N, C-alpha and C positions, 0 to 999 in steps of 0.2 A: 513560835517560840525558838526554834532552832536557828532561824535567820537572825534573830536578835542577838543570840550568843556569839554567832560568827562576827557580826558587826562590832560587838563590844571587844571581842578578841582582836580584831584588826585595828580598832581604835587604840587599844592599849599597846599593840605592837608598833604602830606608827609613833605614838608618844615616846616609847622606849628608844626607837631608832633615831628620832629627832634629838632626844636628849643625849644620846651617845655621840651623834655628830657634833652637837654644840660643845660637848665636853672636849672632844678632839680638836675643835677649832680654837677654843680659848685656852688650851693647855699646851700649846706648841712651845718648844724650848726657844730661848732667846739669849741675848747678850748678858742679861742679868743672871742667867743660870751657869755661866762659865766661871771657873776658878781663876784666880789671878788678879782680881780687883782691877779690871780695865777701866781707865779714865781717859776720855778723849780730851786732849788739850787744845788742838787746833784742827781746822778743816778748811780746805780750799776746793772750790769748784769753779771752773772757768765759765764765762758767760756765753760761750759760743755754742748755741743750740743747733747750728747747722753743720758743724764739723764734729770731730771727736770730743766727747765730753770727758774731762779729766777730774777725778776725785783724788785728793791727797789728804791724809790724816796723820796726825801725830798722837800717839797713845802711850800712856804710862802703864806699866804692869808691875805686880808685886814680885813675880818670879819668872824664870825662863821656861815656861811651859809651852814648848814649840807647837804641839798639836792644838792647844787651846788658842794660840795666836792665829793659827791658820783658820780655825773655826770662827774666831772673831772677824777675821778678814772676809770670810765668806758671808757674814751677816751684813757687811757694808754695801752701800748701793753700787751698782754697776750698770752701765749702759752699753748696749750693743754698738760696737764701733768705737767705744771709748776705753779708758783704762782706769784702774783703781790702784792706789798705792797706800799702804799703811806702814808707817815707821813706828817701831816700838822702842821705848826707853824704860829703864828701871825707875821706879818711884824714888824721888829724892835727887835724881841726877838732873843736870841741866837739860831742858827740853825747849825746842823752838816753838814759839807761839805765833810766828808769822810764816806763812807758806806761800810759794810761788809756783807757777807752771814750769814745764820743761823738764830737763834731765836733772838739774840741781834744784831741789825744792825748798831748801832752807840754807841758812848760813853754814859754811863748812866747819865752823868752830864746834858744831854739835856732832860732827861725824864720829868722834871717839866714844860718845855715850850712846849711840844707836846700837841696839843689840840685835834687831831683826828688821827685815823688810818683806812685807807681803805684797805681791803684785798679782793683779788679775788683768790679763791682756784683752785686747779687742776681740779676740776669738774665744774668750772665756777660759783660757788656760791659767791655772793658778800656780804660784810658786812662793816659797818662803826661803829667804836667804838669811842665814845666821851671820851676824857681824858683817854687814855688807860693805863697810868702808875700811876693813882691815886687809 
């Protein structure tokens, strides 16, 4: 009788632990949990899988929440040896919808409306630059 109670106790304990792990797995924070109403407008990824992979995004935001912008950038894909750039624009302002590789990723006429640039380098270092074109 004592062995049966131990088995039931262990079974219940295992079920509770598995349930706790599942809850933790499926309740991770994500982009939708951020304040600022982030909307991705354009995305560029080069086709070169043998060299550095470059991701470039343009995103609109409701407000200049700098820490939220950095968190948003951290959620974006990054590859070892490549780099990721996220350009932020205020909702309602002109935003480029065509992106290109290299140092200049969009038409310079949009430079005045860019409020921030998030960059993640090949080494994994992150930075956010306020008003990068001023």
